[in-house]
C-alpha positions as CSV (number, residue, x, y, z in Angstrom):
1,M,20.4,-45.7,-112.6
2,V,21.6,-47.2,-109.3
3,L,20.2,-50.6,-108.6
4,K,18.9,-51.2,-105.1
5,P,20.6,-54.1,-103.3
6,S,18.5,-57.3,-103.1
7,K,17.1,-58.7,-99.9
8,V,19.9,-61.3,-99.7
9,E,22.6,-58.6,-100.2
10,R,21.1,-56.5,-97.5
11,K,21.2,-59.4,-95.1
12,L,24.8,-60.2,-95.9
13,A,25.8,-56.6,-95.4
14,Y,24.0,-56.5,-92.1
15,D,25.6,-59.7,-91.0
16,A,29.1,-58.4,-92.0
17,K,28.5,-55.1,-90.1
18,L,27.3,-56.9,-86.9
19,C,30.2,-59.3,-86.9
20,Q,32.6,-56.4,-87.4
21,L,31.2,-54.6,-84.5
22,L,31.3,-57.7,-82.3
23,G,35.0,-58.1,-83.1
24,E,35.8,-54.5,-82.5
25,Y,33.8,-53.7,-79.3
26,N,33.7,-55.6,-76.0
27,Q,31.1,-53.4,-74.3
28,I,27.4,-53.5,-75.5
29,L,24.3,-52.0,-74.1
30,V,21.0,-53.8,-74.9
31,V,18.4,-51.1,-75.2
32,A,14.6,-51.2,-75.7
33,A,13.3,-49.0,-78.5
34,D,9.5,-49.0,-77.9
35,N,7.8,-45.8,-79.2
36,V,11.1,-44.3,-80.5
37,G,10.8,-42.6,-83.8
38,S,13.3,-42.5,-86.6
39,N,14.1,-38.8,-86.1
40,Q,14.7,-39.4,-82.4
41,L,16.9,-42.4,-83.2
42,Q,19.0,-40.3,-85.6
43,N,19.5,-37.7,-82.9
44,I,20.7,-40.4,-80.5
45,R,23.2,-41.7,-83.2
46,R,24.4,-38.2,-83.7
47,G,24.9,-37.6,-80.0
48,L,26.9,-40.9,-79.5
49,R,28.9,-40.5,-82.7
50,G,32.7,-40.9,-82.1
51,E,32.8,-43.5,-79.4
52,S,29.5,-45.5,-79.8
53,V,27.5,-47.1,-82.5
54,V,23.8,-47.8,-82.4
55,L,22.6,-50.9,-84.4
56,M,19.0,-51.8,-84.8
57,G,17.6,-54.8,-86.6
58,K,15.3,-57.9,-86.5
59,N,16.0,-60.1,-83.6
60,T,16.2,-63.2,-85.8
61,M,18.9,-61.7,-87.9
62,M,20.9,-60.5,-84.9
63,K,20.7,-63.9,-83.2
64,R,21.8,-65.7,-86.4
65,S,24.7,-63.3,-86.9
66,I,25.8,-63.7,-83.3
67,R,25.7,-67.5,-83.5
68,V,27.7,-67.5,-86.7
69,H,30.3,-65.1,-85.3
70,A,30.7,-67.1,-82.1
71,E,31.3,-70.3,-84.1
72,K,33.9,-68.6,-86.4
73,T,35.8,-67.0,-83.6
74,G,35.4,-69.7,-81.0
75,N,34.3,-67.0,-78.5
76,R,31.1,-68.4,-77.0
77,D,30.7,-65.5,-74.6
78,F,28.8,-63.7,-77.4
79,L,26.0,-66.3,-77.0
80,N,25.1,-64.6,-73.7
81,L,23.5,-61.9,-75.8
82,I,21.0,-64.1,-77.5
83,P,18.5,-64.5,-74.6
84,L,18.5,-60.8,-74.2
85,L,17.2,-60.1,-77.7
86,Q,13.5,-60.1,-76.8
87,G,11.0,-57.5,-78.1
88,N,11.9,-54.3,-79.9
89,V,15.5,-54.0,-78.9
90,G,18.8,-52.7,-80.3
91,L,22.5,-52.8,-79.5
92,V,24.7,-49.9,-78.5
93,F,28.4,-50.8,-79.1
94,T,30.8,-48.5,-77.2
95,K,34.4,-48.1,-76.1
96,G,33.7,-45.3,-73.7
97,D,32.6,-45.2,-70.0
98,L,29.5,-47.3,-69.7
99,K,27.8,-45.0,-67.2
100,E,28.5,-41.9,-69.3
101,V,27.1,-43.6,-72.4
102,K,24.0,-44.7,-70.4
103,D,23.4,-41.2,-69.2
104,E,23.9,-39.8,-72.7
105,V,21.3,-42.2,-74.1
106,A,18.8,-41.2,-71.4
107,K,19.0,-37.6,-72.4
108,Y,17.3,-38.1,-75.7
109,K,13.7,-38.5,-74.6
110,V,10.6,-37.0,-76.4
111,A,7.3,-36.2,-74.8
112,A,4.4,-38.1,-76.2
113,P,0.6,-38.0,-75.8
114,A,-1.4,-40.8,-74.1
115,R,-2.8,-43.0,-76.8
116,V,-5.8,-45.3,-76.3
117,G,-4.7,-48.8,-75.3
118,L,-1.2,-47.9,-74.4
119,L,0.3,-49.3,-71.2
120,A,1.2,-46.3,-69.0
121,P,4.9,-46.3,-68.1
122,S,4.2,-44.0,-65.2
123,D,1.4,-42.6,-63.1
124,V,-0.5,-39.7,-64.6
125,V,-1.8,-37.0,-62.3
126,V,-3.7,-33.9,-63.5
127,P,-2.8,-31.0,-61.2
128,P,-5.4,-28.5,-60.0
129,G,-5.8,-25.2,-61.8
130,N,-7.6,-23.5,-64.6
131,T,-8.0,-25.7,-67.7
132,G,-9.0,-22.9,-70.1
133,L,-12.0,-24.8,-71.2
134,D,-15.5,-23.3,-71.4
135,P,-18.3,-24.3,-69.0
136,S,-19.9,-26.5,-71.6
137,Q,-17.1,-29.1,-71.0
138,T,-18.2,-29.6,-67.4
139,S,-20.2,-32.7,-68.2
140,F,-17.0,-34.3,-69.6
141,F,-15.2,-33.9,-66.2
142,Q,-18.2,-35.2,-64.4
143,V,-18.1,-38.5,-66.3
144,L,-14.5,-39.0,-65.0
145,N,-15.5,-37.9,-61.4
146,I,-13.2,-34.9,-61.5
147,P,-14.3,-32.1,-59.1
148,T,-14.4,-28.8,-60.9
149,K,-15.8,-25.3,-60.5
150,I,-16.5,-22.4,-62.9
151,N,-14.0,-19.5,-62.4
152,K,-14.0,-16.5,-64.6
153,G,-15.9,-18.2,-67.3
154,T,-13.6,-21.3,-67.5
155,V,-13.5,-24.7,-65.9
156,E,-11.1,-25.1,-63.0
157,I,-10.0,-28.4,-61.5
158,I,-10.2,-28.2,-57.7
159,T,-7.9,-31.0,-56.5
160,P,-5.2,-33.2,-58.1
161,V,-6.7,-36.2,-59.9
162,D,-5.1,-39.6,-60.6
163,I,-6.0,-40.3,-64.2
164,V,-3.9,-43.4,-65.0
165,K,-1.8,-45.7,-62.8
166,K,1.5,-47.1,-63.9
167,G,1.0,-50.4,-65.8
168,D,-2.7,-49.7,-66.6
169,R,-4.0,-49.3,-70.2
170,V,-5.0,-45.8,-71.2
171,G,-8.8,-45.6,-71.9
172,S,-10.5,-43.4,-74.5
173,S,-11.9,-41.0,-71.9
174,E,-8.5,-40.5,-70.2
175,A,-6.8,-40.0,-73.6
176,A,-9.5,-37.5,-74.7
177,L,-9.1,-35.5,-71.4
178,L,-5.3,-35.3,-71.6
179,S,-5.6,-34.3,-75.2
180,K,-8.1,-31.5,-74.3
181,L,-5.8,-30.2,-71.6
182,G,-2.8,-30.4,-73.9
183,I,-0.9,-32.7,-71.5
184,K,1.7,-35.1,-72.9
185,P,2.3,-37.3,-69.8
186,F,4.8,-39.8,-71.2
187,S,8.3,-39.5,-72.5
188,Y,10.0,-42.2,-74.6
189,G,13.6,-42.9,-75.5
190,L,16.1,-45.8,-75.6
191,L,15.9,-47.6,-72.3
192,V,19.0,-49.6,-71.3
193,Q,17.9,-53.1,-70.2
194,H,21.1,-55.1,-70.0
195,V,24.9,-54.5,-70.0
196,Y,27.3,-56.8,-71.7
197,E,31.0,-56.5,-70.9
198,D,33.7,-59.0,-71.8
199,G,31.2,-61.9,-71.7
200,S,29.5,-60.8,-68.5
201,V,25.9,-59.6,-68.4
202,Y,24.5,-57.5,-65.6
203,S,21.8,-55.0,-64.8
204,P,22.3,-51.3,-65.7
205,E,21.6,-50.4,-62.1
206,V,25.1,-51.6,-61.3
207,L,26.5,-48.6,-63.3
208,D,24.8,-46.2,-60.8
209,L,26.7,-47.6,-57.8
210,T,29.2,-45.2,-56.3
211,E,32.3,-45.9,-54.3
212,D,30.4,-45.3,-51.0
213,D,27.8,-47.8,-52.1
214,L,30.4,-50.4,-52.8
215,I,32.1,-49.8,-49.4
216,E,28.8,-50.1,-47.6
217,K,28.0,-53.4,-49.3
218,F,31.5,-54.7,-48.7
219,A,31.2,-53.8,-45.0
220,T,27.8,-55.5,-44.8
221,G,29.3,-58.6,-46.4
222,V,32.2,-58.6,-43.9
223,S,29.8,-58.3,-40.9
224,M,27.7,-61.2,-42.2
225,V,30.8,-63.4,-42.7
226,T,32.0,-62.4,-39.2
227,A,28.6,-63.3,-37.6
228,L,28.5,-66.6,-39.4
229,S,32.1,-67.5,-38.4
230,L,31.4,-66.7,-34.8
231,A,28.2,-68.7,-34.7
232,I,29.8,-71.9,-36.1
233,S,33.2,-71.3,-34.4
234,Y,35.0,-71.3,-37.8
235,P,38.0,-69.0,-37.9
236,T,38.2,-66.5,-40.7
237,L,40.3,-63.3,-41.1
238,A,37.2,-61.1,-40.4
239,A,36.2,-63.1,-37.2
240,A,39.8,-63.5,-35.8
241,P,39.9,-60.3,-33.8
242,H,36.5,-61.1,-32.2
243,M,37.6,-64.6,-31.4
244,F,40.8,-63.4,-29.7
245,I,38.9,-61.0,-27.6
246,N,36.3,-63.6,-26.6
247,S,39.0,-66.0,-25.7
248,Y,40.8,-63.4,-23.6
249,K,37.6,-62.7,-21.8
250,N,37.1,-66.5,-21.0
251,V,40.7,-66.9,-19.8
252,L,40.4,-63.7,-17.7
253,A,37.2,-65.1,-16.1
254,V,38.9,-68.3,-15.2
255,A,41.8,-66.4,-13.7
256,V,39.5,-64.3,-11.6
257,A,37.6,-67.3,-10.3
258,T,40.7,-69.4,-9.5
259,E,44.2,-68.9,-8.1
260,Y,45.6,-69.0,-11.6
261,S,46.9,-65.6,-12.8
262,F,48.9,-63.9,-15.5
263,P,50.2,-60.3,-15.9
264,Q,47.1,-59.0,-17.7
265,A,44.8,-60.4,-15.0
266,D,46.8,-59.1,-12.0
267,Q,45.5,-55.5,-12.4
268,V,41.9,-56.8,-12.7
269,K,42.3,-58.8,-9.5
270,E,43.8,-55.8,-7.8
271,F,40.8,-53.7,-8.7
272,L,38.4,-56.4,-7.5
273,A,40.3,-56.7,-4.2
274,D,40.1,-52.9,-3.5
275,P,37.1,-51.3,-5.3
276,S,38.2,-47.9,-4.1
277,K,40.8,-47.9,-6.8
278,F,38.1,-47.7,-9.4
279,A,37.1,-44.3,-8.1
280,V,40.8,-43.2,-8.1
281,A,41.2,-44.4,-11.7
282,A,38.0,-42.7,-12.9
283,A,38.6,-39.4,-11.0
284,P,38.6,-36.4,-13.4
285,V,41.8,-34.5,-13.7
286,V,41.5,-31.0,-12.4
287,T,43.7,-28.3,-13.9
288,D,45.0,-25.2,-12.0
289,A,43.5,-22.8,-14.5
290,P,40.0,-22.7,-13.0
291,A,41.5,-22.5,-9.4
292,A,43.6,-19.5,-10.4
293,A,40.7,-17.9,-12.1
294,A,38.5,-18.2,-9.0
295,P,40.3,-15.7,-6.8
296,A,40.5,-13.3,-9.7
297,A,36.7,-13.6,-10.1
298,E,36.2,-12.9,-6.4
299,E,38.3,-9.7,-6.5
300,K,36.1,-6.8,-7.4
301,K,37.1,-3.4,-8.4
302,P,36.2,-0.8,-5.7
303,E,33.4,1.3,-6.9
304,P,33.9,5.1,-6.7
305,E,31.8,6.7,-4.0
306,E,29.2,9.1,-5.0
307,E,30.0,12.7,-4.2
308,S,27.6,14.3,-1.8
309,D,26.4,17.8,-1.7
310,E,28.3,18.5,1.6
311,D,31.6,17.8,-0.2
312,M,30.9,20.7,-2.5
313,G,30.1,23.0,0.4
314,L,26.5,23.3,-0.6
315,G,23.4,22.7,1.4
316,L,20.1,21.6,0.3
317,F,18.6,25.1,0.5
318,D,21.7,27.1,-0.4
């Protein structure tokens, strides 16, 4: 007969496993596991097998093991995980691409019915159409102010109806209606809340950023630095081209208003002295091709004259 390990032995084994994973992996996803069943969790573990490990447990045990491991190894970066262990959460240790692992975790979602008292994770809208219920159920819809009509012996909903808003608690009437209609409005799975990577903690939305998003944000930052530098007259690499151009404009304005001149200003002064040169400089270049094509267009092929009856030696009454 195999003896079951005691509670202390289970805690020691869990502590050893968590410390081993902390030493082996430097990328961790902190995931929420609300309303996730054991079978669903097993499917997630099976799908991530090979490059990732899912570890669930009590928050107090995980916090204690993390503190002990940080003291033993001297790596205090692991302490950044402790504030994140709030609620029903687990840890996904991985060596693969974080975005790919996050997307893989998001695949394993299971539809679930609306239970009474549950906070709705999303809006619930009942679409119009035939419900398949008999006319005796009409009073049930009237209580919820849902417009209906009888069509071919069944109740039909006329317009879309908002049953529950996101963040509201599901009432008994709403839960009963969705159950009668066979609607499972919610889906649950592991939800990535935080990402830990080499001591840094950031939001999972960062993993969804593309190269175009990064370039756009970098360009926005450069423009803000440039604007600030120009406003306070502080030279930076981003503002230097604009400062040189503005300085050149100022020097050019002084040269135009005084007798002082320099080679770049001579042409400007020449244009100002004789404005007609502006028209010469801006005149469009005319090619010879349209001119050569004009006579050709004017030439028309001679149309053949119509033959008359007299040419054939025939009169009108012959």
